[in-house]
KOLBASE-979712 format. One record per residue (C-alpha): residue number from 1; residue in three letters; x, y, z. Coordinates in Angstrom, 2 decimals, padded with zeros to 5 digits, always signed. Example, Ala and Ser with C-alpha at 12.3 -4.5 7.8 and 13.67 -1.06 7.14 Angstrom:
KOLBASE-979712
<num 1, residuo ALA, x +012.30, y -004.50, z +007.80> .
<num 2, residuo SER, x +013.67, y -001.06, z +007.14> .
//
This chain:
KOLBASE-979712
<num 1, residuo MET, x +001.30, y +013.46, z -014.02> .
<num 2, residuo SER, x +002.08, y +011.48, z -010.86> .
<num 3, residuo HIS, x +005.66, y +010.61, z -009.99> .
<num 4, residuo ASN, x +004.65, y +007.08, z -011.07> .
<num 5, residuo LYS, x +005.23, y +007.36, z -014.81> .
<num 6, residuo THR, x +003.75, y +003.96, z -015.74> .
<num 7, residuo ASN, x +000.14, y +003.15, z -014.91> .
<num 8, residuo MET, x +000.11, y -000.61, z -014.36> .
<num 9, residuo TYR, x -003.61, y -000.77, z -015.18> .
<num 10, residuo ASP, x -002.93, y +000.54, z -018.67> .
<num 11, residuo ILE, x -000.06, y -001.72, z -019.74> .
<num 12, residuo GLU, x -002.44, y -004.02, z -021.65> .
<num 13, residuo PRO, x -006.27, y -004.16, z -021.90> .
<num 14, residuo HIS, x -006.46, y -007.66, z -020.38> .
<num 15, residuo ILE, x -005.33, y -006.25, z -017.02> .
<num 16, residuo ALA, x -008.78, y -004.71, z -016.53> .
<num 17, residuo GLU, x -010.28, y -008.20, z -016.71> .
<num 18, residuo ILE, x -007.80, y -009.46, z -014.10> .
<num 19, residuo TYR, x -008.76, y -006.52, z -011.89> .
<num 20, residuo ASP, x -012.41, y -007.57, z -012.05> .
<num 21, residuo GLN, x -011.44, y -011.13, z -011.13> .
<num 22, residuo THR, x -009.49, y -009.84, z -008.11> .
<num 23, residuo ASP, x -011.63, y -007.02, z -006.71> .
<num 24, residuo THR, x -015.05, y -008.60, z -006.31> .
<num 25, residuo TYR, x -016.05, y -007.16, z -002.92> .
<num 26, residuo SER, x -019.00, y -004.79, z -002.51> .
<num 27, residuo ASP, x -019.09, y -004.03, z +001.22> .
<num 28, residuo ASP, x -017.82, y -000.51, z +000.55> .
<num 29, residuo VAL, x -020.72, y +000.10, z -001.82> .
<num 30, residuo GLU, x -023.11, y -000.99, z +000.93> .
<num 31, residuo LEU, x -021.45, y +001.39, z +003.39> .
<num 32, residuo ILE, x -021.70, y +004.28, z +000.92> .
<num 33, residuo ARG, x -025.38, y +003.47, z +000.39> .
<num 34, residuo LYS, x -025.93, y +003.53, z +004.14> .
<num 35, residuo LEU, x -024.18, y +006.89, z +004.47> .
<num 36, residuo ILE, x -026.19, y +008.39, z +001.60> .
<num 37, residuo GLY, x -029.37, y +007.17, z +003.25> .
<num 38, residuo ASN, x -032.62, y +008.55, z +001.84> .
<num 39, residuo ARG, x -031.09, y +011.71, z +000.37> .
<num 40, residuo ARG, x -032.43, y +012.72, z -003.02> .
<num 41, residuo PRO, x -030.55, y +011.36, z -006.05> .
<num 42, residuo LEU, x -027.07, y +012.82, z -005.82> .
<num 43, residuo ARG, x -024.47, y +013.97, z -008.30> .
<num 44, residuo ILE, x -021.43, y +011.79, z -007.53> .
<num 45, residuo LEU, x -017.82, y +012.00, z -008.73> .
<num 46, residuo GLU, x -015.52, y +009.00, z -008.50> .
<num 47, residuo PRO, x -011.85, y +009.61, z -009.41> .
<num 48, residuo PHE, x -009.92, y +006.35, z -009.93> .
<num 49, residuo CYS, x -013.23, y +004.79, z -011.01> .
<num 50, residuo GLY, x -011.56, y +001.82, z -012.71> .
<num 51, residuo THR, x -013.97, y -000.65, z -014.25> .
<num 52, residuo GLY, x -016.98, y +000.80, z -012.43> .
<num 53, residuo ARG, x -017.18, y -001.50, z -009.41> .
<num 54, residuo ILE, x -018.47, y +001.33, z -007.18> .
<num 55, residuo LEU, x -019.79, y +003.71, z -009.80> .
<num 56, residuo ILE, x -022.21, y +001.38, z -011.59> .
<num 57, residuo PRO, x -024.28, y +000.23, z -008.57> .
<num 58, residuo LEU, x -024.65, y +003.86, z -007.45> .
<num 59, residuo ALA, x -025.98, y +004.74, z -010.88> .
<num 60, residuo VAL, x -028.40, y +001.80, z -010.67> .
<num 61, residuo ASP, x -029.60, y +003.33, z -007.39> .
<num 62, residuo GLY, x -030.63, y +006.46, z -009.29> .
<num 63, residuo HIS, x -027.64, y +008.75, z -008.78> .
<num 64, residuo GLU, x -025.88, y +010.69, z -011.54> .
<num 65, residuo VAL, x -022.27, y +009.52, z -011.56> .
<num 66, residuo VAL, x -019.12, y +010.78, z -013.25> .
<num 67, residuo GLY, x -016.00, y +008.62, z -013.35> .
<num 68, residuo LEU, x -012.40, y +009.68, z -013.90> .
<num 69, residuo ASP, x -009.51, y +007.35, z -014.59> .
<num 70, residuo GLN, x -006.13, y +007.63, z -016.28> .
<num 71, residuo ALA, x -006.20, y +004.04, z -017.58> .
<num 72, residuo LYS, x -008.03, y +003.72, z -020.89> .
<num 73, residuo GLY, x -008.19, y -000.06, z -020.55> .
<num 74, residuo MET, x -010.10, y +000.24, z -017.29> .
<num 75, residuo LEU, x -012.52, y +002.78, z -018.74> .
<num 76, residuo ASP, x -013.08, y +000.60, z -021.81> .
<num 77, residuo ARG, x -014.08, y -002.32, z -019.60> .
<num 78, residuo ALA, x -016.35, y -000.06, z -017.55> .
<num 79, residuo SER, x -017.96, y +001.13, z -020.80> .
<num 80, residuo MET, x -018.54, y -002.48, z -021.85> .
<num 81, residuo LYS, x -020.47, y -003.12, z -018.62> .
<num 82, residuo ILE, x -022.39, y +000.13, z -018.92> .
<num 83, residuo ARG, x -023.59, y -000.77, z -022.42> .
<num 84, residuo GLU, x -025.41, y -003.76, z -020.90> .
<num 85, residuo LEU, x -027.43, y -001.58, z -018.50> .
<num 86, residuo PRO, x -030.93, y -000.19, z -019.13> .
<num 87, residuo GLU, x -030.95, y +003.07, z -021.07> .
<num 88, residuo GLN, x -032.13, y +005.17, z -018.11> .
<num 89, residuo VAL, x -029.15, y +003.95, z -016.06> .
<num 90, residuo ARG, x -026.67, y +004.43, z -018.93> .
<num 91, residuo ASN, x -027.82, y +008.03, z -019.25> .
<num 92, residuo ARG, x -026.82, y +008.70, z -015.64> .
<num 93, residuo ILE, x -023.16, y +007.69, z -016.19> .
<num 94, residuo SER, x -020.30, y +009.54, z -017.86> .
<num 95, residuo LEU, x -016.65, y +008.47, z -017.97> .
<num 96, residuo HIS, x -013.61, y +010.60, z -018.64> .
<num 97, residuo GLU, x -009.96, y +009.69, z -019.21> .
<num 98, residuo ALA, x -008.02, y +012.01, z -016.91> .
<num 99, residuo ASP, x -004.87, y +012.29, z -014.80> .
<num 100, residuo VAL, x -006.13, y +013.18, z -011.33> .
<num 101, residuo ILE, x -003.00, y +015.21, z -010.57> .
<num 102, residuo THR, x -002.70, y +017.37, z -013.69> .
<num 103, residuo ASP, x -006.16, y +017.45, z -015.30> .
<num 104, residuo GLU, x -009.07, y +019.55, z -014.12> .
<num 105, residuo TRP, x -011.82, y +017.87, z -012.10> .
<num 106, residuo PRO, x -015.45, y +018.70, z -012.87> .
<num 107, residuo ILE, x -017.40, y +020.62, z -010.22> .
<num 108, residuo SER, x -020.75, y +020.94, z -008.42> .
<num 109, residuo PHE, x -020.99, y +017.45, z -006.93> .
<num 110, residuo ASP, x -022.83, y +016.29, z -003.82> .
<num 111, residuo LEU, x -020.38, y +013.45, z -003.11> .
<num 112, residuo VAL, x -016.81, y +012.55, z -004.07> .
<num 113, residuo VAL, x -015.81, y +008.90, z -003.63> .
<num 114, residuo LEU, x -012.13, y +008.09, z -003.11> .
<num 115, residuo GLY, x -012.52, y +004.38, z -002.49> .
<num 116, residuo GLY, x -010.64, y +001.12, z -002.58> .
<num 117, residuo ASN, x -007.20, y +002.35, z -001.45> .
<num 118, residuo CYS, x -007.04, y +004.64, z -004.48> .
<num 119, residuo LEU, x -004.57, y +007.00, z -002.78> .
<num 120, residuo TYR, x -002.06, y +004.13, z -002.85> .
<num 121, residuo GLU, x -001.83, y +004.66, z -006.62> .
<num 122, residuo LEU, x -000.08, y +007.98, z -005.95> .
<num 123, residuo ALA, x +003.61, y +008.22, z -005.16> .
<num 124, residuo THR, x +003.80, y +010.86, z -002.44> .
<num 125, residuo ALA, x +001.90, y +012.44, z +000.44> .
<num 126, residuo GLU, x +001.87, y +015.68, z -001.54> .
<num 127, residuo GLU, x -000.01, y +014.06, z -004.42> .
<num 128, residuo GLN, x -002.48, y +012.48, z -002.01> .
<num 129, residuo GLU, x -003.17, y +015.78, z -000.30> .
<num 130, residuo GLU, x -003.67, y +017.39, z -003.71> .
<num 131, residuo CYS, x -006.43, y +014.86, z -004.43> .
<num 132, residuo ILE, x -008.24, y +015.91, z -001.26> .
<num 133, residuo ILE, x -007.90, y +019.58, z -002.19> .
<num 134, residuo ARG, x -009.33, y +018.83, z -005.63> .
<num 135, residuo ALA, x -012.18, y +016.85, z -004.09> .
<num 136, residuo PHE, x -013.05, y +019.86, z -001.93> .
<num 137, residuo ASP, x -013.08, y +022.13, z -004.98> .
<num 138, residuo SER, x -015.32, y +019.68, z -006.88> .
<num 139, residuo LEU, x -018.00, y +019.63, z -004.20> .
<num 140, residuo ARG, x -020.89, y +021.95, z -003.60> .
<num 141, residuo THR, x -021.01, y +023.56, z -000.16> .
<num 142, residuo GLY, x -022.47, y +020.93, z +002.14> .
<num 143, residuo GLY, x -021.24, y +018.08, z -000.06> .
<num 144, residuo TYR, x -019.48, y +014.99, z +001.29> .
<num 145, residuo ILE, x -016.33, y +012.99, z +000.68> .
<num 146, residuo TYR, x -016.01, y +009.23, z +001.26> .
<num 147, residuo LEU, x -012.34, y +008.22, z +001.62> .
<num 148, residuo ASP, x -011.28, y +004.63, z +002.27> .
<num 149, residuo ASN, x -007.73, y +003.38, z +003.01> .
<num 150, residuo ASN, x -005.93, y +000.53, z +004.69> .
<num 151, residuo HIS, x -004.80, y +001.55, z +008.18> .
<num 152, residuo MET, x -001.12, y +002.11, z +008.94> .
<num 153, residuo GLU, x +000.01, y +004.52, z +011.66> .
<num 154, residuo GLY, x +003.51, y +005.51, z +012.79> .
<num 155, residuo THR, x +006.52, y +004.51, z +010.74> .
<num 156, residuo LEU, x +006.55, y +002.14, z +007.78> .
<num 157, residuo HIS, x +005.36, y -001.31, z +008.85> .
<num 158, residuo GLU, x +008.09, y -003.97, z +008.89> .
<num 159, residuo THR, x +006.30, y -006.04, z +006.23> .
<num 160, residuo TRP, x +007.00, y -003.20, z +003.79> .
<num 161, residuo GLN, x +010.75, y -003.20, z +004.53> .
<num 162, residuo ARG, x +011.89, y -006.36, z +002.72> .
<num 163, residuo LEU, x +014.58, y -005.39, z +000.21> .
<num 164, residuo ASP, x +015.45, y -007.43, z -002.90> .
<num 165, residuo VAL, x +012.82, y -010.11, z -002.33> .
<num 166, residuo ASP, x +010.88, y -011.18, z -005.42> .
<num 167, residuo GLU, x +007.16, y -011.38, z -004.69> .
<num 168, residuo LYS, x +004.19, y -012.29, z -006.82> .
<num 169, residuo ALA, x +001.98, y -009.24, z -007.24> .
<num 170, residuo PHE, x -001.04, y -007.83, z -009.03> .
<num 171, residuo PRO, x -001.79, y -008.11, z -011.90> .
<num 172, residuo ALA, x -001.70, y -011.88, z -012.13> .
<num 173, residuo GLY, x -004.19, y -014.40, z -013.48> .
<num 174, residuo THR, x -005.71, y -015.94, z -016.59> .
<num 175, residuo CYS, x -008.32, y -014.22, z -018.75> .
<num 176, residuo LYS, x -011.32, y -015.90, z -020.40> .
<num 177, residuo ASP, x -009.53, y -015.99, z -023.76> .
<num 178, residuo GLY, x -006.55, y -017.79, z -022.21> .
<num 179, residuo THR, x -004.25, y -014.79, z -021.96> .
<num 180, residuo CYS, x -001.99, y -015.26, z -018.92> .
<num 181, residuo ILE, x -000.59, y -012.38, z -016.86> .
<num 182, residuo GLN, x +002.19, y -012.69, z -014.30> .
<num 183, residuo THR, x +003.84, y -009.96, z -012.23> .
<num 184, residuo GLN, x +006.91, y -009.99, z -010.00> .
<num 185, residuo ARG, x +007.62, y -007.15, z -007.58> .
<num 186, residuo LYS, x +010.86, y -006.34, z -005.75> .
<num 187, residuo THR, x +011.32, y -003.61, z -003.15> .
<num 188, residuo ILE, x +014.41, y -001.59, z -004.11> .
<num 189, residuo TRP, x +014.21, y +001.32, z -001.62> .
<num 190, residuo PHE, x +012.22, y +002.48, z +001.37> .
<num 191, residuo ASP, x +012.17, y +005.33, z +003.89> .
<num 192, residuo ILE, x +010.83, y +004.21, z +007.26> .
<num 193, residuo ASN, x +010.01, y +007.64, z +008.67> .
<num 194, residuo GLN, x +008.50, y +009.11, z +005.49> .
<num 195, residuo ARG, x +006.64, y +005.82, z +004.87> .
<num 196, residuo LEU, x +007.75, y +005.59, z +001.26> .
<num 197, residuo VAL, x +008.44, y +002.41, z -000.71> .
<num 198, residuo ARG, x +009.76, y +002.03, z -004.25> .
<num 199, residuo TYR, x +009.28, y -001.17, z -006.25> .
<num 200, residuo ARG, x +010.73, y -002.56, z -009.45> .
<num 201, residuo ARG, x +007.91, y -004.44, z -011.15> .
<num 202, residuo CYS, x +007.90, y -006.77, z -014.14> .
<num 203, residuo THR, x +004.64, y -007.77, z -015.82> .
<num 204, residuo ILE, x +004.57, y -010.46, z -018.51> .
<num 205, residuo ILE, x +001.47, y -010.97, z -020.67> .
<num 206, residuo THR, x +001.44, y -014.26, z -022.59> .
<num 207, residuo PHE, x -001.20, y -014.40, z -025.32> .
<num 208, residuo VAL, x -002.96, y -017.54, z -026.56> .
<num 209, residuo ASP, x -000.84, y -017.59, z -029.73> .
<num 210, residuo GLY, x +002.31, y -017.90, z -027.61> .
<num 211, residuo ASN, x +003.51, y -014.34, z -028.14> .
<num 212, residuo ALA, x +004.43, y -012.42, z -025.02> .
<num 213, residuo LYS, x +004.73, y -008.81, z -023.94> .
<num 214, residuo LYS, x +007.05, y -007.79, z -021.10> .
<num 215, residuo GLN, x +006.86, y -004.47, z -019.24> .
<num 216, residuo GLU, x +009.33, y -003.41, z -016.56> .
<num 217, residuo TYR, x +008.59, y -000.28, z -014.53> .
<num 218, residuo LEU, x +009.13, y +001.47, z -011.22> .
<num 219, residuo MET, x +006.34, y +002.29, z -008.79> .
<num 220, residuo GLN, x +006.46, y +004.28, z -005.56> .
<num 221, residuo CYS, x +003.85, y +004.06, z -002.82> .
<num 222, residuo HIS, x +003.07, y +006.11, z +000.28> .
<num 223, residuo PRO, x +000.56, y +004.37, z +002.59> .
<num 224, residuo PRO, x -001.28, y +007.32, z +004.18> .
<num 225, residuo SER, x -001.98, y +007.29, z +007.89> .
<num 226, residuo LYS, x -005.26, y +008.14, z +009.56> .
<num 227, residuo VAL, x -003.62, y +011.18, z +011.14> .
<num 228, residuo GLU, x -002.34, y +012.43, z +007.78> .
<num 229, residuo VAL, x -005.68, y +012.03, z +006.05> .
<num 230, residuo GLN, x -007.61, y +013.73, z +008.84> .
<num 231, residuo THR, x -005.11, y +016.61, z +008.83> .
<num 232, residuo TRP, x -005.45, y +017.04, z +005.04> .
<num 233, residuo LEU, x -009.24, y +016.95, z +005.24> .
<num 234, residuo GLU, x -009.47, y +019.54, z +007.98> .
<num 235, residuo LYS, x -006.80, y +021.74, z +006.38> .
<num 236, residuo SER, x -008.76, y +021.70, z +003.10> .
<num 237, residuo GLY, x -011.97, y +022.82, z +004.82> .
<num 238, residuo PHE, x -013.79, y +019.56, z +005.56> .
<num 239, residuo THR, x -015.49, y +018.70, z +008.83> .
<num 240, residuo VAL, x -014.94, y +015.02, z +009.65> .
<num 241, residuo LYS, x -018.31, y +013.52, z +010.58> .
<num 242, residuo GLN, x -017.38, y +009.86, z +011.01> .
<num 243, residuo VAL, x -014.29, y +007.66, z +010.97> .
<num 244, residuo TYR, x -014.89, y +003.93, z +010.55> .
<num 245, residuo GLY, x -012.48, y +001.08, z +011.14> .
<num 246, residuo ASP, x -013.96, y -001.27, z +008.57> .
<num 247, residuo ARG, x -016.52, y -001.38, z +005.77> .
<num 248, residuo SER, x -019.15, y -002.78, z +008.10> .
<num 249, residuo GLY, x -019.31, y +000.66, z +009.68> .
<num 250, residuo ASN, x -017.69, y -000.21, z +013.01> .
<num 251, residuo PRO, x -015.99, y +002.71, z +014.79> .
<num 252, residuo TYR, x -012.31, y +003.37, z +014.14> .
<num 253, residuo ASN, x -009.75, y +002.31, z +016.73> .
<num 254, residuo GLU, x -005.97, y +001.97, z +016.73> .
<num 255, residuo LYS, x -006.15, y -001.72, z +015.78> .
<num 256, residuo ALA, x -008.74, y -001.28, z +013.01> .
<num 257, residuo PRO, x -007.84, y -002.68, z +009.57> .
<num 258, residuo ARG, x -009.06, y +000.45, z +007.76> .
<num 259, residuo ALA, x -009.48, y +004.19, z +008.22> .
<num 260, residuo ILE, x -012.62, y +005.29, z +006.38> .
<num 261, residuo PHE, x -013.65, y +008.94, z +006.47> .
<num 262, residuo TRP, x -017.04, y +010.54, z +005.90> .
<num 263, residuo ALA, x -016.49, y +014.30, z +005.87> .
<num 264, residuo LYS, x -018.54, y +017.36, z +004.92> .
<num 265, residuo LYS, x -017.50, y +020.47, z +003.02> .
<num 266, residuo LYS, x -018.14, y +023.52, z +005.18> .
//
């Protein structure tokens, strides 16, 4: 299990609905499609698959996709969407509840997708590197990894160094049934050089009948740098083919908002 003992996506099933309200973009899916090109239907693994935002459109395209996620609530919402798809698409999708750090990953894939800042869900650089090692082991020789993160180089950015300031944070919003979710986050510790931040978070779910559920938990984050990720990839045995600075496919540069890797298993 990750150093983060509480998975915020699994505190209450309504959080998966809030996630879908928040993460509505699809430009990364379009970039993945462009990178796949006209290759034959692929066997694709997506750890941290969530509610299927990336996984489902790739299955619609004809690929066989396998999703892993630790949060049952997210997988349940993904399953709800999948049930609405045509049978031939449903048959190309399988979902598995799994801890990406401690559970085994399936093997023999053509592509592993680590999208949407998923490495930020892990507490340390060591856990993040372990994910890349596991991705390598899950791929066939000649397979590819797509890895997409926000871009932060050097020491911890000053915007991450605000101690004891209460901030509104995800998950927050109102579900279709009227359930309201609010979250406050406070930075309680950081290490500038190691680029580590620890938060105290409080999530309150207020149901339509007036009852409420409160969950307090700690969460640590390590925003990985482009240099770190490239080092882990090459150390694991990948050849980096492309590095993009955004999901439109523009080349990476030092001021780019993202560091997106397309790398091949040797």
